[in-house]
VMD Tcl script that draws the C-alpha trace (Angstrom):
set ca {
  {47.68 -26.59 2.30}
  {44.60 -28.65 1.55}
  {42.43 -27.60 -1.34}
  {38.68 -27.40 -0.90}
  {37.02 -30.04 -2.99}
  {34.79 -28.78 -5.82}
  {32.02 -31.08 -4.61}
  {32.02 -29.30 -1.24}
  {31.81 -25.89 -2.92}
  {28.94 -27.06 -5.09}
  {27.10 -28.45 -2.07}
  {27.66 -25.24 -0.10}
  {26.43 -23.12 -2.99}
  {23.37 -25.33 -3.40}
  {22.62 -25.05 0.32}
  {22.98 -21.26 0.19}
  {20.63 -21.02 -2.79}
  {18.09 -23.26 -1.05}
  {18.21 -21.14 2.10}
  {17.76 -17.91 0.12}
  {14.90 -19.31 -1.94}
  {13.19 -20.66 1.14}
  {13.60 -17.35 2.96}
  {12.15 -15.42 0.02}
  {9.11 -17.71 -0.15}
  {8.57 -17.34 3.60}
  {8.99 -13.56 3.41}
  {6.35 -13.28 0.70}
  {3.91 -15.41 2.69}
  {4.45 -13.25 5.77}
  {4.07 -9.99 3.84}
  {0.95 -11.11 1.96}
  {-1.19 -13.32 4.27}
  {-4.15 -12.91 1.94}
  {-5.25 -16.50 2.31}
  {-6.06 -15.80 5.94}
  {-8.28 -12.83 5.06}
  {-11.71 -14.05 4.01}
  {-14.14 -11.55 2.46}
  {-17.38 -10.58 4.11}
  {-20.66 -9.77 2.34}
  {-20.66 -6.74 0.07}
  {-21.38 -3.74 2.33}
  {-24.70 -2.01 1.81}
  {-24.63 0.76 -0.77}
  {-21.38 -0.36 -2.44}
  {-20.95 -1.45 -6.05}
  {-18.67 -4.44 -6.66}
  {-16.44 -4.40 -9.75}
  {-14.62 -7.35 -11.28}
  {-11.60 -6.14 -13.22}
  {-8.93 -7.85 -15.29}
  {-5.32 -6.84 -14.72}
  {-3.02 -6.66 -17.73}
  {-1.60 -10.11 -16.90}
  {-5.08 -11.64 -16.98}
  {-5.63 -11.92 -13.22}
  {-9.16 -11.14 -12.03}
  {-9.22 -8.53 -9.28}
  {-12.07 -6.83 -7.48}
  {-12.90 -3.42 -6.09}
  {-15.73 -1.96 -4.04}
  {-17.00 1.46 -5.02}
  {-19.06 3.86 -2.96}
  {-20.36 6.36 -5.51}
  {-20.94 9.98 -4.59}
  {-23.06 11.60 -7.32}
  {-21.69 15.01 -8.20}
  {-18.35 14.45 -6.44}
  {-15.41 16.10 -8.17}
  {-12.81 13.76 -6.64}
  {-12.48 10.04 -5.99}
  {-10.32 8.52 -3.26}
  {-8.68 5.30 -4.46}
  {-7.71 3.34 -1.37}
  {-5.00 0.68 -0.99}
  {-5.23 -1.26 2.27}
  {-2.90 -2.85 4.81}
  {-1.54 -6.38 4.39}
  {-3.63 -8.14 7.07}
  {-7.08 -6.99 6.05}
  {-9.49 -6.92 3.13}
  {-11.35 -3.99 1.63}
  {-14.52 -4.81 3.56}
  {-13.07 -3.48 6.82}
  {-12.67 -0.02 5.30}
  {-16.35 0.40 4.48}
  {-16.89 2.85 7.35}
  {-13.92 4.95 6.23}
  {-15.43 5.07 2.75}
  {-18.78 6.20 4.15}
  {-17.11 8.95 6.15}
  {-15.23 10.13 3.08}
  {-18.45 10.19 1.03}
  {-20.03 12.39 3.71}
  {-17.22 14.81 2.96}
  {-17.99 14.82 -0.76}
  {-15.66 12.15 -2.14}
  {-16.38 9.09 -4.22}
  {-14.40 6.10 -2.96}
  {-12.92 3.05 -4.64}
  {-11.48 0.32 -2.38}
  {-9.06 -1.87 -4.33}
  {-8.65 -5.53 -3.39}
  {-5.27 -7.12 -4.06}
  {-4.84 -10.41 -5.88}
  {-4.78 -13.29 -3.43}
  {-6.97 -11.39 -0.97}
  {-10.68 -11.64 -0.19}
  {-12.75 -11.35 -3.35}
  {-9.62 -11.28 -5.53}
  {-8.75 -14.92 -4.86}
  {-7.30 -15.30 -8.36}
  {-3.50 -15.14 -8.47}
  {-0.84 -14.71 -5.78}
  {0.22 -11.41 -4.30}
  {3.58 -9.88 -5.16}
  {4.86 -6.34 -5.60}
  {4.48 -6.15 -9.38}
  {1.11 -7.89 -9.18}
  {-0.25 -5.31 -6.76}
  {0.84 -2.56 -9.13}
  {-1.06 -4.26 -11.95}
  {-4.15 -4.51 -9.72}
  {-3.93 -0.80 -8.94}
  {-3.52 0.06 -12.62}
  {-6.61 -1.99 -13.50}
  {-8.71 -0.04 -10.98}
  {-7.38 3.31 -12.14}
  {-7.85 2.35 -15.80}
  {-11.53 1.64 -15.06}
  {-11.97 5.11 -13.60}
  {-10.09 6.76 -16.45}
  {-12.18 4.93 -19.05}
  {-15.28 6.60 -17.70}
  {-13.73 10.06 -17.61}
  {-12.20 10.21 -14.13}
  {-8.71 11.30 -15.07}
  {-5.72 11.63 -12.75}
  {-6.63 15.24 -11.87}
  {-9.65 13.90 -10.00}
  {-7.89 11.05 -8.19}
  {-6.68 11.05 -4.58}
  {-4.39 8.08 -3.99}
  {-4.48 6.83 -0.41}
  {-2.36 4.00 0.97}
  {-2.18 2.62 4.51}
  {0.87 0.65 5.70}
  {1.54 -1.94 2.95}
  {-0.72 0.07 0.65}
  {1.54 3.13 0.88}
  {4.01 1.38 -1.41}
  {1.27 0.82 -4.00}
  {-0.11 4.36 -3.72}
  {3.36 5.89 -3.97}
  {4.16 3.94 -7.13}
  {0.89 5.01 -8.73}
  {1.71 8.63 -7.83}
  {5.15 8.22 -9.39}
  {3.43 7.04 -12.57}
  {1.22 10.12 -12.60}
  {-2.03 8.31 -11.81}
  {-3.31 10.80 -9.22}
  {-3.33 14.47 -8.25}
  {-2.87 14.00 -4.48}
  {-1.22 11.32 -2.36}
  {-2.02 10.30 1.22}
  {0.47 7.99 2.98}
  {-0.70 6.65 6.33}
  {1.92 4.87 8.49}
  {4.33 4.55 5.55}
  {7.62 2.64 5.49}
  {10.70 3.67 3.52}
  {10.99 0.14 2.08}
  {10.22 -3.42 3.15}
  {13.92 -4.34 3.45}
  {14.36 -1.32 5.73}
  {11.58 -2.67 7.94}
  {13.28 -6.06 8.15}
  {16.64 -4.48 8.92}
  {15.04 -2.37 11.63}
  {13.80 -5.55 13.30}
  {16.82 -7.82 12.60}
  {19.87 -5.73 11.64}
  {22.11 -8.71 10.81}
  {19.91 -10.08 8.03}
  {20.74 -9.31 4.36}
  {17.18 -8.06 3.89}
  {17.50 -6.89 0.28}
  {18.51 -10.40 -0.72}
  {15.98 -12.29 1.38}
  {12.92 -10.12 0.70}
  {11.71 -10.27 -2.93}
  {9.16 -7.43 -2.68}
  {10.87 -4.14 -1.87}
  {8.21 -1.43 -2.30}
  {11.09 1.07 -2.08}
  {9.22 4.34 -1.67}
  {12.31 6.15 -0.42}
  {14.23 5.37 -3.61}
  {11.45 6.86 -5.75}
  {10.56 9.75 -3.41}
  {12.08 12.43 -5.64}
  {10.04 11.14 -8.57}
  {6.74 11.84 -6.79}
  {5.59 15.28 -7.92}
  {2.10 15.53 -6.45}
  {1.14 17.12 -3.12}
  {1.61 14.46 -0.44}
  {0.21 14.14 3.06}
  {2.14 11.81 5.38}
  {0.26 10.69 8.50}
  {2.16 8.84 11.20}
  {2.00 8.22 14.95}
  {5.18 8.71 16.93}
  {4.51 5.53 18.98}
  {4.07 3.23 15.97}
  {5.18 -0.22 17.10}
  {5.38 -1.75 13.59}
  {6.57 0.96 11.20}
  {8.83 3.36 13.10}
  {7.91 7.01 12.99}
  {11.28 8.00 11.54}
  {10.33 6.31 8.27}
  {7.29 8.54 7.77}
  {9.33 11.58 8.78}
  {12.09 10.64 6.33}
  {9.64 10.27 3.47}
  {8.05 13.63 4.25}
  {11.53 15.16 4.01}
  {12.38 13.44 0.73}
  {9.13 13.75 -1.22}
  {8.85 17.23 -2.76}
  {5.76 19.11 -1.61}
  {5.06 16.68 1.26}
  {3.58 17.61 4.64}
  {3.83 15.50 7.80}
  {0.91 15.09 10.21}
  {2.22 13.72 13.51}
  {-0.32 11.89 15.68}
  {1.01 12.24 19.22}
  {1.14 8.83 20.91}
  {-0.33 7.17 17.82}
  {0.29 3.47 17.28}
  {0.15 1.60 14.00}
  {-3.57 0.90 14.01}
  {-5.22 3.57 16.15}
  {-4.70 6.81 14.25}
  {-8.39 7.25 13.44}
  {-9.31 6.53 17.04}
  {-6.93 9.27 18.13}
  {-7.38 11.72 15.26}
  {-11.09 11.18 14.64}
  {-13.01 13.73 12.60}
  {-10.13 16.18 12.80}
  {-7.89 13.79 10.88}
  {-10.49 13.30 8.15}
  {-11.01 17.05 8.00}
  {-7.29 17.50 7.38}
  {-7.36 14.95 4.58}
  {-10.40 16.67 3.08}
  {-8.75 20.08 3.16}
  {-5.53 18.66 1.71}
  {-7.28 16.88 -1.16}
  {-9.12 20.08 -2.05}
  {-5.97 22.18 -1.95}
  {-7.07 24.20 1.06}
}
mol new
graphics top color blue
foreach p $ca { graphics top sphere $p radius 0.5 }
foreach p [lrange $ca 0 end-1] q [lrange $ca 1 end] { graphics top cylinder $p $q radius 0.2 }
display resetview
């Protein structure tokens, strides 16, 4: 019986480590393509805020004030867009009596400082919420809303008690689950550094939660939203029949916003 040479084992281990490191770098670039998302001009009527996260990174947010509003929607966007594209959503929410704060992630658009990662996005969210709290808008007045990638950020803020209501639109159970769904043979938990594991923390979310998902979603399968609505206490699932990943407003229209409005006001 021939023994395997130690030099071969060392080389194999080094190759394995290099492959894993390379895969993790590539996975982060794919998940956070912020460098490809240039900001547009500040939309009319919005106030731009420059904030400093607790690690010193400069992040930005766009606010659409609603004088006299008793609640503010804090919005966390998808991974392949910037906050500018949600200006119309913010305007529609203000028409329904909400103030709106659109949070830009580090490495995206106006928040060019720093590189995006899971913990970094949490720090960006905390900086935005801290700004609101400092001026008297406590968690009881905050509606946390995340779409796709942003659902992981919104869910974590809800777990930390930073809002009174949570809206999850096209949510995933975790990023490794998404990778496994697409390529079952990959060791996703090892190769993906940013997990955003909402399913694992579902039982720690104690605020009313509205899960919105289309049953024809081609990117985040509908079963993930349904699973989260089962696992999060006090969650309600809104199924958009035939809805894809990016067309829920086109299909749901004013009725969908009306449901969010009623939910956020406890109706």
